[in-house]
N, C-alpha and C positions, 0 to 999 in steps of 0.2 A: 699548047703553051706558046707564049710570045717568042718571036725569033730572037736569036742571040744578037746582042749589040756588038759593034766593032770593038769598042774599048771595054775590056772585061777584067775584073779583079781575079788574080791567080791565087787560089786559096789552098792551103795545106791543112788537112784535118788530123789532129793529134788524137789518137784513140780510135779503134775500130770496133768498139763494143756496141751495146744496144742502142744508145741514143744516136750514135753516128749512123748505124745501119737503118734505124727507123726514121731518122729525120735529116741529118746533115749531109750525107752523101747525095741523096736525091735532091736536096735543096740546092746544093752547089751545081749539080748537073742541069737542073731545070732553070736556074736563075738566068734572067736575060742579060745581066751585067756581071756575071761571075762564072768561073770555071773551077771544077775539081781538079786542081793541078797535081796535088800529091796527097798520099796517105802515109801516116807514120804510126807504127805500132811495133812493140817488141816481139809480138807473136807472129813469126814469119808465115805460118800457114794461114792465119786469119787475114793478115795484111795482103798477101798475094791473091787470095780468093776475092777480097773486096775490090782490089785494083782491077781484076779481070771483070767483075760484075759491073763496076761503075766506071770503067775506062779511065782511071786516073793516069795521068801522064808519067808520074814518077812514084816510087815507093821508097820509104826509109825505115830502117830499124833503129836508127839513132836520131833522136830529136835534134841534137845540136847540128848534125849534118843537114837536116832539112832546113833549119834556120839559117844555115850558111849559104843556101842556094840563092844566088842573086836574082833569079827569076821569080822567086816566091814573094808575093806582096803581103799576104796576111795569113793568119792561122785561126782555125776554129778549134778551141780546146774542148774536147768531148770525153774527158777522162772522169774518173771518180772525183768526188768533191775535194778530197784531201790533196789532190795534185793540182787544183785550179790555180792557186796563187804561185807556187813555184814555177809551173809551166808558163804562166803569164809573164812573170818577171824575166824569164829567159828569152821569151819572144820579144819583149820590149827592148831588152838589152841588145838584141840582134837587129833592132830597127824594123820590126814587123808590126803591122796593125793586128789587133786581137779582138775576136768575138769569143767570149768565154761563157760556157754553160753556167747556169744558175745552180746553187747560190755561188756568188763570186768567191767566197771563202767560208771557212768554218769558225774563225775567231775574229773578233774586232781588230786585234793587234795586227794580224797578217793582212787584213783588208786595208788598214791604215798604211802599212808598208807598201802595199800595191798602189794605193792612191798616190803616194808620193812619187813612185816610179812612173806612173801614168802622167802625172802633171809635169814631170821632168822630161819625159820622152817626146812630147809633141805628137805622139801617134794616136790614132783613133782606137778607143777601147770601148767595147759595147758588151753588156751583159745579156745573156740569152733569156731574158724575160719575154718570150715570144708572143705572149698575149697582147702586148702593145701593138701587134700587127694584125690583130683581129679587127676586121672592118666595122663590126658592131661596136666594139669598145672605142674605136677611133671616132665613130659618129657621136657616141656619148660624150667623148672628150671635147669635140668641136662644139656641141651644144652647151656644155658647161662653160667653155671659154667665151663663146660669142653671144649666147642668148639667155642662159638660165638665170644669170644674176647670182646673188649671194646664195651659197649652199648652206642649208640648215642641218641636214643629217645624211649619213651614209650607212647602209647596212650591206654587208657582203658575206657570202658563205662559199665554202669549198668543202664539199663532202664526198670523199672517195667512196666507192661502192664495193661491196663484196663480190659483185659480178663484173668488175672492170676487166679482169684478166681474160675471161672468155670473150668479152667484147673487143678488147684490143688484139687478142690473138687472131681474131677473124679478119682484121683489117691491116695489121702490120705485116711487113715482109717476114719470112722465116728468119729468126735471129740466129746467127751462126756463132758458136762459142769456140774457145780454144783453151786447152789445158795450159798453154804457155802464156796466157794473158797476164799482165801485171795487175796485182790487186793491192789495195791499201794494207798496211800492217795489221790493222784491226778491222774486223767485219763491221761495216757501217750499220747493218741491221741488228747487231747485237743489242743495241739500245733503241728500241722502237720509238720511245718518246722523242728522242733526239732525231732519229731518222725521219719520222713523219713530219716533224717541224721543218727540217732542212729541205726535204723533198717537196712537200706540199705547202707548208706555211709561207715559204718565200713567194709563191704565186699569189696567195691571198693578200699578203702584205703589199706586194708591188702593185696589184690591181687597186687597192685602196689608196695608195700614194699617187698612182697615176691620175686618179680622179680628184682626190681631195688635198693633195700636197703633203707637206712634211708632218710626221707624227712626233709629238712632243713627249707623251707618256702613255703607258698602258696599264690597265688593271685586269689581270687574267685569272680565270679559274679553269681547272682541268679535272675532268672525270675520266677515270679508267675503270670501266665496268663492262661486263658482258663481252669482253674482247673488243671494246670500242674506246678509242681515244677521242675525247671531245673537249676542245678548248673554246670557251666563250671569253672574248676579249673586248673590254670597253676601251675606246681609243680617244685620246685628246689630240686633235689636229691643231697645228699652229694657227690656222684661220679661225678657230673657235667652232668649227663644224663638229657636231656630235658623231661618234662612230661606234659601230658594233660589228665585230667579226666572229664568225663561226667556222672553226676548222674541225671537222669530224672525220675520223678514219676508223672503221669503215661502216657506212650506213647500210642497213638492210633494205635497200631499195635501189632504184636506178641512180646513176651519177647525178649529183645535185650540186650545181654551182651557179652562182649568179650574184646580182646586186640590185639595190634599190636606193635611189637618191632623190631627196626632196630639195627643191630650190625655190627662189623667189618667183620666177616666171615659168616654172614647169617642173616636171618630175620625170624620172627615168626608171624603167624596170628592165633588167637584163637576165637572160637565161643563157648559160654557157654549156657547151656539150663536152663530152669526153674528147680530149684534144686530138686523139688519133683518128677521129672522124673527119678532120679537116672541114668542119662545118662552122661557118660564121655564127657568132652569138646572135640570138634573137633579142634585139634591143628595141623596146618601145619608148619613144620620146614623146612626151605629152607637152604641148605648148599651150599655156594658159591664154595667150593672145587670140588664138583662133579655136580653142577648144577641140583640137584634133591631135591624133596620135600618128607618128611617122615611124616606119621601120625600114632600115637599109637592108637590101637583099644580101649584099656581100657575096656575090657569086664565087669570087676567088677566096676560098677559105684556107689556102695553104700558107698559114702564117709562119711556118718555119722557112719556106722559100721567100716569102715577103720580108722576113727578117734579114736574110742574107742580102737581098736586093737593097734594102734600106741601108745596111752596113756598107755595101759597095758604093751606093750613091754618095754617102758622106765622104768616102775616101776619094772617089774618082771625080765627083762633081762639086765637092765642097758643100753639099746639102746639109741643112740642119739635121742633127741626129734625131730620128724618130724613136729609137729604142732607148733602153736604159743605159745610162753611163756609169762610171765608177762611183759617183756620189750616190746614185740610186742603189747600186749594189751594196755599198757600205751601209746605207740607211736601212736596207732590208735586213742585213745581218744584225745590226744594232737593235732593230725592233724584235727580231726573233729571240735574241739574248734577253732583252727586257721582258718579253713574255715569260721566258723560262724563270727569270729571277722573281717576277711577280707571282707566279705559281708557287714558287718555293717559300716566299715571304708572306703571301697573302695581302700584300700592299701594292699600291700604285708605284710604278717604277719609271723614272725619267730615262729616256734614251741616252742623254748626255752623261748619265752616272754609271752606265754599265761597262764592264770589261769582260774579257774571256770569251767563251763560246757557249753554245746552247747546252 
């Protein structure tokens, strides 16, 4: 890993559950320009074990006390989805920068409230759509911006696999749990249609928006058969690009995620791996000008750590944000809600018309 820089962002992580243990603690400790300054969780046994494991300087059982620490620069919100907006609002009110796990919220209304608070705060707010820090996707984005010319069509797919848990268990650290952990009032997995869209659909939608821009409307169909949830979504982009998205949970095969893009001066074909492999997407960029295909190696595939470093660069150096901002997070939630409404109505739904949650 690169050596630590002299100026580093002091980060406190809220929540010591699975995503913090699998991604955020390590990312903060490995980041060249950030430190894991504090861990906050109501479960004392879990909090103290994680602090020893990851050498956090401080621990807190009270979120407001952590936010009151003048040495704390920013927070990573690694809680259940239902807590994202309330925790973000409290951090902004305390004058802290925020990196919030995706999805940024569960309803459009709470996301709009958060956007107003972000705009008022003047603080950096980034949403944890970590795929934007995949070097393969970044290479595709650069080609689209600089060389491809007009985009004609985009197809993208995100198909979780029945075999993903044996795969992830083999590469993730042992996840420690606690009976004292705080949980949402309702079980998020009680409604799998909603859970799968929030957990997986937000990745697919953000990838599509990262490449093709704003989504105007969607027309979606959903099949729930044989224990498989399959959404096919036709997308209207503001640019006029044709779009088609496939979200399927869970396919009876290997993890299947990727995208295909057709443009005036070339095309792109991408294959993305199970995220816990920390393997850069294989992205083949074909240039019509020379009739050749180019693929970035992307040796550094730790996109969670790269995400933290990008967040820190924006705060410490004034760099342009590479990650998803509050507008991206809001747009992702609007699109997911529009997909849900389209499935219910059987009609195309404009994002500007939707309210409520998935």
